[in-house]
matplotlib code that plots the C-alpha trace (Angstrom):
import matplotlib.pyplot as plt

x = [0.1, 2.9, 4.9, 1.4, 0.7, 4.6, 4.2, 0.9, 2.1, 4.7, 3.0, 2.1, 5.7, 5.8, 8.7, 8.9, 12.1, 11.1, 8.0, 7.4, 6.3, 3.2, 2.2, 3.0, 1.1, -1.8, -1.7, -0.7, -3.3, -1.2, 0.2, 2.6, 4.0, 7.0, 6.1, 8.8, 8.9, 6.3, 3.1, 4.0, 5.4, 8.8, 9.8, 10.3, 11.4, 12.8, 10.4, 12.0, 15.3, 15.6, 19.5, 21.3, 21.6, 25.0, 24.4, 22.3, 20.2, 22.3, 25.4, 23.8, 22.4, 25.8, 27.0, 24.6, 24.4, 28.2, 27.1, 23.5, 25.7, 26.6, 22.8, 20.1, 17.1, 14.3, 15.2, 19.3, 17.8, 15.6, 18.3, 20.8, 18.3, 16.9, 21.0, 21.4, 24.1, 25.9, 26.9, 30.3, 32.7, 31.2, 32.6, 33.6, 30.5, 29.1, 25.5, 23.2, 20.2, 17.0, 18.8, 21.6, 25.3, 28.0, 31.3, 34.6, 35.5, 39.4, 40.1, 38.8, 35.5, 32.9, 29.1, 26.2, 22.5, 19.7, 17.3, 17.3, 18.6, 21.4, 22.4, 22.1, 19.3, 16.2, 13.7, 11.1, 13.5, 13.5, 10.0, 9.7, 12.0, 11.0, 13.8, 11.6, 7.9, 6.2, 3.5, 6.2, 8.6, 12.4, 16.0, 18.9, 22.4, 24.6, 28.2, 30.5, 28.9, 25.5, 21.9, 23.2, 20.0, 16.4, 15.3, 11.3, 10.1, 7.2, 6.1, 2.4, 0.5, 0.3, -3.0, -3.6, -2.7, -6.1, -7.7, -5.1, -5.5, -9.5, -8.8, -6.9, -9.5, -11.9, -9.3, -10.0, -6.5, -5.1, -2.9, -0.4, 2.3, 5.9, 8.4, 11.8, 10.4, 8.7, 5.1, 3.3, 4.9, 3.7, 0.1, -0.1, -0.1, -1.6, -4.3, -6.3, -5.4, -7.3, -4.3, -4.9, -1.7, 1.3, 4.5, 7.4, 10.4, 12.2, 15.2, 16.0, 16.4, 13.6, 11.5, 13.1, 12.5, 9.0, 7.6, 9.8, 7.2, 4.1, 5.3, 5.7, 2.1, 1.2, 1.1, 2.0, 3.1, 3.6, 6.3, 6.5, 8.8, 11.9, 14.6, 17.9, 17.4, 14.1, 16.7, 16.7, 12.5, 11.8, 14.6, 12.3, 9.1, 6.8, 6.9, 8.4, 7.7, 10.3, 9.3, 11.2, 12.7, 14.0, 17.5, 19.0, 19.7, 16.2, 15.4, 17.4, 15.7, 12.1, 9.8, 8.4, 9.7, 7.0, 8.6, 5.3, 5.9, 1.3, 0.0, -2.8, -0.5, 0.6, -2.8, -3.2, -0.3, -2.2, -5.6]
y = [0.3, 2.4, 1.8, 1.8, 5.5, 6.8, 5.6, 7.5, 10.5, 10.6, 10.9, 14.3, 15.4, 14.2, 12.4, 9.9, 10.1, 7.7, 5.3, 4.8, 8.7, 7.6, 5.3, 8.9, 10.9, 9.2, 10.4, 13.7, 16.4, 19.8, 20.9, 24.3, 26.2, 28.3, 31.5, 33.5, 30.7, 28.6, 29.9, 33.0, 33.5, 31.5, 35.2, 38.0, 41.1, 44.7, 46.8, 50.3, 51.0, 53.7, 54.7, 57.5, 60.7, 60.0, 57.2, 56.3, 53.0, 51.3, 51.6, 50.3, 47.2, 46.6, 46.3, 44.2, 41.9, 41.0, 39.3, 38.0, 36.1, 33.5, 32.9, 30.7, 32.8, 34.5, 37.8, 37.4, 36.0, 38.9, 41.5, 40.1, 40.3, 43.8, 44.8, 43.0, 43.1, 45.8, 42.3, 42.1, 39.1, 38.3, 38.9, 35.6, 35.4, 34.2, 33.1, 32.7, 31.2, 33.3, 36.2, 37.7, 37.5, 39.7, 39.7, 42.0, 44.0, 44.0, 47.1, 44.9, 46.5, 45.0, 44.3, 43.6, 42.5, 40.6, 41.1, 45.0, 42.6, 40.9, 44.5, 46.2, 47.9, 49.5, 48.7, 50.9, 53.7, 53.0, 53.3, 56.8, 58.0, 56.8, 54.1, 51.5, 50.5, 49.1, 47.2, 45.5, 43.1, 45.1, 43.7, 45.9, 47.1, 48.3, 49.0, 49.9, 53.4, 51.9, 52.0, 51.9, 51.1, 49.5, 47.2, 47.3, 43.8, 42.4, 38.8, 37.8, 34.5, 31.5, 31.7, 27.6, 28.8, 29.8, 26.5, 24.3, 25.7, 25.8, 21.5, 21.0, 22.1, 19.8, 17.2, 18.4, 19.3, 22.4, 24.7, 26.9, 29.7, 29.2, 32.0, 33.9, 37.3, 39.5, 39.4, 42.0, 40.3, 37.0, 37.8, 40.1, 36.6, 34.7, 36.6, 36.6, 32.6, 32.1, 31.1, 32.3, 30.6, 32.7, 32.2, 34.7, 36.1, 32.5, 31.5, 27.8, 27.0, 28.8, 26.9, 23.5, 24.2, 25.6, 22.0, 20.2, 21.4, 21.1, 17.3, 16.7, 18.8, 15.3, 17.2, 15.2, 17.5, 17.5, 20.7, 22.2, 24.6, 25.6, 27.1, 26.0, 27.4, 24.8, 21.6, 21.4, 21.4, 19.4, 16.5, 16.9, 17.0, 13.7, 14.2, 17.0, 18.6, 19.9, 22.5, 21.3, 25.2, 25.6, 24.4, 21.1, 20.5, 21.2, 18.1, 15.6, 16.0, 15.8, 13.0, 14.1, 16.7, 18.5, 19.5, 21.8, 23.7, 23.8, 23.7, 21.9, 18.8, 19.1, 18.6, 15.8, 13.7, 14.1, 13.2]
z = [0.4, 0.8, -2.5, -4.4, -2.6, -3.0, -6.6, -7.5, -5.4, -7.8, -11.3, -9.8, -8.5, -5.4, -4.3, -0.8, 0.9, 3.7, 3.4, 7.0, 7.1, 5.7, 9.1, 11.4, 8.3, 9.5, 13.6, 12.5, 14.2, 13.4, 10.3, 10.8, 8.1, 7.6, 6.2, 3.4, 0.2, 1.5, 1.9, 0.1, -3.6, -3.7, -5.8, -3.2, -4.6, -3.5, -5.1, -2.7, -1.7, 1.1, 1.8, 4.3, 2.3, 0.9, -0.7, -3.7, -4.1, -6.8, -4.8, -1.7, -4.1, -5.4, -1.9, -0.6, -3.2, -2.3, 0.3, -1.1, -3.5, -0.7, 0.8, -1.3, 1.3, -0.7, 0.2, -0.7, -4.4, -4.6, -3.2, -6.4, -8.7, -8.5, -8.3, -12.2, -13.9, -11.5, -9.1, -8.2, -7.0, -3.4, -0.3, 2.0, 4.1, 7.3, 7.6, 10.8, 9.6, 9.9, 10.5, 8.1, 6.5, 7.9, 5.7, 5.5, 2.8, 1.0, 3.5, 6.7, 6.9, 8.5, 6.1, 7.7, 5.5, 7.2, 10.0, 12.1, 15.0, 13.0, 12.4, 15.5, 14.4, 16.5, 14.1, 15.8, 15.5, 12.1, 11.3, 13.3, 11.1, 7.4, 7.5, 7.5, 6.3, 9.3, 7.8, 5.2, 5.2, 5.3, 5.1, 6.0, 4.9, 7.9, 7.9, 11.3, 11.6, 11.8, 9.2, 5.5, 3.7, 3.7, 1.2, 1.1, 0.2, -1.3, -1.2, -2.3, -0.9, -3.2, -5.0, -3.8, 0.0, 1.2, -0.4, 1.2, 4.5, 4.6, 3.2, 6.3, 8.7, 6.9, 7.5, 11.2, 11.5, 13.0, 10.9, 12.1, 11.2, 12.5, 11.0, 11.5, 10.4, 13.1, 14.2, 11.9, 8.8, 9.8, 11.0, 7.8, 5.4, 8.5, 8.8, 5.4, 5.4, 8.8, 10.2, 14.4, 15.6, 14.9, 16.6, 14.9, 15.5, 15.6, 15.0, 13.7, 17.4, 18.5, 15.8, 17.1, 20.7, 19.6, 17.7, 20.5, 22.7, 21.1, 20.4, 24.2, 24.7, 22.5, 19.0, 15.7, 13.7, 10.3, 9.0, 5.9, 4.6, 2.0, 3.3, 4.8, 8.4, 8.4, 8.0, 12.0, 12.7, 9.4, 10.9, 14.1, 13.4, 12.8, 9.5, 7.0, 3.6, 1.8, -1.1, -5.0, -4.9, -1.8, -0.2, -1.4, 2.3, 3.3, 1.1, 2.6, 5.6, 4.3, 4.0, 1.2, -1.7, -3.3, -5.9, -7.9, -4.8, -4.6, -1.1, -2.8, -3.2, 0.6, 1.3, -1.4, 0.7, 3.8, 2.2]

ax = plt.figure().add_subplot(projection="3d")
ax.plot(x, y, z, "-o")
ax.set_aspect("equal")
plt.show()
């Protein structure tokens, strides 16, 4: 029966990496989604760049791209795409999963790209001075003197996400959102989908601890994600789904790989 199910799923682009996952799947009562690249489009775009007075947008993008090239995160890809042909060779980069990137240039100056926390910035203060947009997700570039630029991002919810969440509820499953982004950004995605249980601002370690806590409470958890920072929590969940466009490491930790990246295909496996 498991072989037949795996074969049927393969025909619709869902690869089964662990047959025993079907047995665990029958007991799942909670489905947890990552946000960026999972419930939202896998292509985030930079639609505005705000810089400190002596900087131009193109200059900030070129510097940010020298860090972003080292990362597979959707935000990094968006920055590289916006920088276009002006992208120069990358610097050696250190990445903190779910937070951001740090590099030193040829002159030894430190640059940081990522969340406000990673860049050592106060996001509320940035918003108060117009350097950030409170109701839109933002990434930041900082040097040793502080804030350099804000990259205002746009991410659309996947067109089939709402139908998928509704079908999961019909199956009697609890649906939750577990995100590394700040609460406002996570709720902006969760609210139109009707997802009430949201955990935001979670590092990869926080995500892992959160799923472990839910499991300790007696829940059987299926996790859906696509980023490299989702690999630990995918490995810990009772059942895990990786999207086909996601990081290769993430796919190696998942029980099912949904090559189409359609949320409705995740539901089909559960059904």
